N, C-alpha and C positions, 0 to 999 in steps of 0.2 A: 670722600672716602678715607682713613683713617689708614700710616705707615706705623705698621709695629716697631717696638723701642730697640727691638732687635736688628731690621734694615731702616740700612738707611745711604743715603749718596757717597761716595768716595769723597771728600772733598777734593776741591775744582783748584789746580791752581794755577793755570796761566791754554791759553786754547795750544797745539799739541805740533802747529807751526811755529811756532814764536819758540820751542824749542828744536826744531831739525837748522841745521842748516849746510854748506853747502857740500860734505864729507858724505850727508845721508838723503842728497837729492840728486835727480834725475833728472832738466828741461832739454823734451828735442820741438826742437819749432816747427813744423809741418806743415805750415801756410804757404800752397801755392805750390805741394807735392805732387805731380799727379796721378799717384794713389795712393791717397795722402791710410789708409787703415793699413792698408797690405805695409808702406812705409813703416805707422808704428807697432806693427805685429813685431818687424825682420830687426830692427832696430833694440826693440824692447824685450826679445828671445833672444838679440846678440850677447846681452845683457846681462841673460840672466842665465847662459849658457855658460856661459863659466862658474858658477858655482853650483850647479840644477847637473848631475850626470844623468839623472830618469826621464830617458826619453815622450815616457808616457805619460808624468810628469809639463813637460813642455808642453809636448797636447794638449794637457788640457789646458796650461796656462797661453796658449795661442788662440784655444778658442777665444778664454776671457779677459783675453785684448782685445779679439779683434771686433767684443762685443761695446767694452764699453768706448772702445775710439768710432764704436757704427755709431753708436749712442751720441757723446762725443758729436762727432759731422753731422747730425739731425740737427739737435734738439738743441747744442749751444749754441749762443748768437756767434755772427761774424767777428773775424778781428777787428 
């Protein structure tokens, strides 16, 4: 399949992770937390609540965080 000349991929400079620094990254160690999904949801929501004032949006984010943390707990290899 050929790509038309007018459609090209943007140039890739570097892995986005290489461009992040500690000002834009937060890490929480949930190893050993008795309820890691609940804990993940709470620490992330606490952080986001400082920037988001819409309770409905925070509820939506709580669901997404719970889903992501549950999937990580079920499918990720152990420490």
